[in-house]
C-alpha positions in Angstrom: 99.3 121.0 119.6 102.5 122.4 121.0 105.7 120.4 120.5 107.2 119.3 123.8 110.9 119.7 124.5 113.0 116.5 124.4 114.5 115.3 127.7 117.9 116.8 128.5 120.8 114.8 127.2 123.5 113.7 129.7 126.1 116.3 129.9 124.4 118.8 127.5 121.5 121.1 127.1 118.0 119.8 126.1 117.4 119.4 122.4 115.1 122.0 120.8 111.9 120.7 119.5 111.8 120.4 115.7 109.8 123.1 114.1 107.3 122.4 111.3 109.6 123.5 108.5 112.4 121.3 109.9 110.0 118.3 110.2 108.8 118.9 106.6 112.4 119.0 105.4 113.1 115.8 107.2 110.1 114.1 105.6 111.4 115.2 102.1 114.8 113.8 102.9 113.4 110.5 104.0 111.3 110.3 100.8 114.3 111.1 98.6 116.4 108.5 100.4 113.7 105.9 99.7 113.7 106.8 96.0 117.5 106.6 95.8 117.6 103.3 97.8 115.1 101.8 95.3 117.3 102.9 92.4 120.3 101.3 94.0 118.8 97.9 94.7 116.0 97.4 92.1 117.0 96.7 88.5 113.5 97.5 87.2 113.6 100.9 88.9 116.8 101.7 87.0 115.2 100.7 83.8 112.2 102.9 84.5 114.4 105.8 85.3 116.3 105.6 82.0 113.1 105.1 80.1 111.6 108.1 81.8 114.6 110.2 80.9 114.1 109.2 77.2 110.4 110.1 77.3 111.2 113.4 78.9 113.8 114.2 76.3 111.4 113.3 73.5 108.6 115.4 74.9 110.9 118.3 75.4 111.5 118.4 71.7 107.8 118.7 70.8 105.2 121.5 71.4 102.7 119.3 73.1 99.4 120.5 74.4 98.7 120.7 78.2 96.6 117.5 78.2 99.3 115.5 76.4 102.0 116.7 78.7 99.8 115.9 81.7 99.2 112.4 80.5 102.9 111.7 80.0 103.9 113.2 83.3 101.2 111.3 85.3 102.1 108.0 83.5 105.7 108.4 84.3 105.3 109.2 88.0 102.7 106.5 88.4 105.2 103.9 87.1 108.0 105.2 89.4 105.6 105.4 92.4 104.4 101.8 91.8 108.0 100.5 91.6 108.9 102.2 94.9 105.7 100.7 96.4 106.6 97.3 95.0 110.1 97.5 96.5 108.6 98.5 99.9 106.1 95.6 99.8 108.9 93.1 98.9 111.0 94.2 101.8 107.9 93.9 104.2 107.0 90.5 102.8 110.6 89.2 103.2 110.2 89.8 107.0 107.2 87.3 107.0 108.4 84.9 104.4 109.5 82.3 106.9 105.9 81.7 107.9 104.0 82.6 104.8 105.8 81.1 101.8 102.8 80.8 99.4 101.2 84.1 100.4 104.5 85.9 100.3 105.1 84.7 96.7 101.5 85.7 95.7 101.9 89.1 97.3 105.2 89.8 95.4 103.7 88.5 92.1 100.7 90.7 92.5 102.8 93.8 93.2 105.0 93.1 90.2 101.9 92.6 88.0 100.6 96.0 89.1 103.9 97.7 88.0 103.8 95.8 84.7 100.3 96.9 84.0 101.1 100.5 84.7 104.2 100.3 82.5 102.2 98.8 79.6 99.6 101.5 80.1 102.3 104.2 80.0 103.6 102.9 76.7 100.1 103.0 75.4 99.7 106.6 76.5 103.0 107.5 74.8 101.8 105.9 71.6 98.5 107.7 71.7 100.2 111.1 72.3 102.7 110.5 69.5 99.9 109.5 67.0 97.8 112.5 68.0 100.8 114.8 67.7 102.3 113.2 64.6 101.9 116.4 62.4 104.0 118.2 65.0 106.5 115.3 65.1 106.8 115.4 61.3 107.4 119.1 61.3 109.9 119.0 64.2 111.9 116.0 63.0 115.1 118.0 62.8 114.6 119.2 66.4 113.9 115.7 67.5 117.2 114.5 65.8 119.1 117.3 67.4 117.5 116.3 70.8 118.5 112.7 70.2 122.1 113.7 69.4 122.5 115.0 73.0 119.8 112.8 74.6 121.2 109.4 73.6 124.7 110.0 75.2 122.9 111.5 78.2 120.8 108.4 78.7 123.9 106.2 78.3 125.7 108.3 81.0 122.7 107.9 83.3 122.5 104.1 82.7 126.2 103.9 83.5 125.8 105.8 86.8 122.9 103.5 87.7 124.8 100.3 86.8 125.7 98.2 89.9 129.2 97.3 88.6 132.2 98.6 90.6 134.1 101.5 89.0 136.5 104.3 90.2 135.0 107.5 91.6 136.7 109.5 88.8 134.5 107.7 86.3 131.3 108.7 88.1 132.5 112.3 88.3 133.2 112.3 84.6 129.8 110.8 83.8 128.1 113.3 86.0 129.9 116.2 84.4 129.1 114.9 81.0 125.4 114.6 81.9 125.2 118.1 83.4 126.8 119.5 80.2 124.4 117.6 78.0 121.4 118.8 80.1 122.6 122.4 79.7 122.8 121.9 75.9 119.3 120.4 75.8 117.9 123.1 78.0 119.1 125.8 75.5 116.7 124.6 72.8 114.0 122.8 74.7 110.3 123.4 73.8 109.0 122.3 77.2 110.8 123.5 80.4 108.6 121.1 82.4 110.1 118.0 80.7 113.6 119.4 80.8 113.2 119.9 84.6 111.9 116.3 84.8 115.0 115.1 83.0 117.2 117.0 85.4 115.3 115.4 88.4 115.7 111.9 87.0 119.4 112.5 86.3 119.9 113.7 89.9 118.4 110.4 91.1 121.1 108.6 89.1 123.8 110.8 90.6 122.6 110.2 94.1 122.3 106.5 93.5 125.9 106.3 92.3 127.1 108.3 95.3 125.2 106.0 97.7 126.6 102.9 96.1 130.1 104.2 96.6 129.6 104.9 100.3 128.0 101.5 100.9 131.1 99.7 99.8 
């Protein structure tokens, strides 16, 4: 179906119809905005993001099999997706809460329970992967300690960026620069580029959330 041109604007030429690539880019921007907005306003989402970063850093220090990596990645993204869905459902229910008090509460509780179940399941998956890969963990304990030396301050910087307390812009810039530097160090001796890229993505969410919180003041 051909896109129709928008009606001419007063005093200007008609707008050009958005092409498929522009529309696709707009949909990605909207989705990214929803993810960042959830990180700004939902405490549990901030906890999941920091926990996801720690899991990604741990997995990047081990030579895991494809199945183990897939299990961890799917578990992490399922928890994040469930938290975003829970946030959307809470916002929708709040619009109806004046008329549906009990049902609104039940809907919110059920959505929160779904996130909790997925989070518990993700912890179980992590435990199973670590038990199965324990010989690799024991052999690579020095690599894991080296990863922790850079990963712990990176997680702390990310948690500070996500924190809702007010702070000067210079502090956010310093935390962002520290995080980028630590990610570069971690990438130099990673054993899983997939999990290193995942750590970069999660840190970018924290940077975007900090920037949005500043502009919203």
